[in-house]
C-alpha positions as CSV (number, residue, x, y, z in Angstrom):
1,X,0.0,0.0,0.0
2,X,2.9,2.3,0.7
3,X,3.9,2.0,-3.0
4,X,0.5,3.3,-4.1
5,X,0.6,6.0,-1.5
6,X,4.0,7.2,-2.8
7,X,2.7,7.1,-6.4
8,X,-0.4,9.1,-5.4
9,X,1.8,11.9,-3.7
10,X,4.1,12.0,-6.8
11,X,1.0,12.3,-9.1
12,X,-0.2,15.3,-6.8
13,X,3.2,16.8,-7.1
14,X,3.2,16.6,-10.9
15,X,-0.4,17.5,-11.3
16,X,-1.3,14.2,-12.9
17,X,-5.0,13.7,-11.9
18,X,-5.6,10.4,-13.6
19,X,-2.5,8.7,-11.9
20,X,-3.8,10.2,-8.6
21,X,-7.2,8.6,-9.2
22,X,-5.7,5.3,-10.2
23,X,-3.4,5.0,-7.3
24,X,-6.2,6.1,-4.7
25,X,-8.5,3.5,-6.3
26,X,-5.6,0.8,-5.8
27,X,-5.3,1.9,-2.1
28,X,-9.1,1.5,-1.7
29,X,-9.1,-1.9,-3.3
30,X,-6.4,-3.1,-1.1
31,X,-8.0,-1.8,2.0
32,X,-11.2,-3.6,1.0
33,X,-9.4,-6.7,0.6
34,X,-7.9,-6.5,4.2
35,X,-11.4,-5.8,5.6
36,X,-12.9,-8.8,3.7
37,X,-10.1,-11.0,5.0
38,X,-10.8,-9.7,8.5
39,X,-14.5,-10.4,8.2
40,X,-13.9,-13.8,7.0
41,X,-11.6,-14.4,10.1
42,X,-14.4,-12.9,12.3
43,X,-17.0,-15.2,10.8
44,X,-14.8,-18.2,11.9
45,X,-13.8,-16.7,15.3
46,X,-15.2,-17.7,18.7
47,X,-13.6,-14.6,20.2
48,X,-16.6,-12.1,20.8
49,X,-14.5,-9.0,21.4
50,X,-12.5,-9.7,18.2
51,X,-15.8,-10.3,16.2
52,X,-17.2,-7.0,17.7
53,X,-14.2,-4.9,16.7
54,X,-14.2,-6.3,13.2
55,X,-18.0,-5.7,12.8
56,X,-17.6,-2.0,14.1
57,X,-14.7,-1.5,11.6
58,X,-16.8,-2.6,8.6
C-alpha cells in the first residue's frame, strides 16, 4: 500500500489527476481486501471481542 501512497503523492506533485485517481483506487481496493479478509476471520472466530471490533470496523 505504501507504494501506491508514494505514487499518489508523486501524481499530486506533478499535477497528474488520472494517476492520482488510479493509485487512490488501488489503495481503496487493497483496504477492502484487508477488511474482507478480517471479516472472514471474524466469521470463523469464537472470540466475541474480536468479532465485535471487526464488525464495528466494517
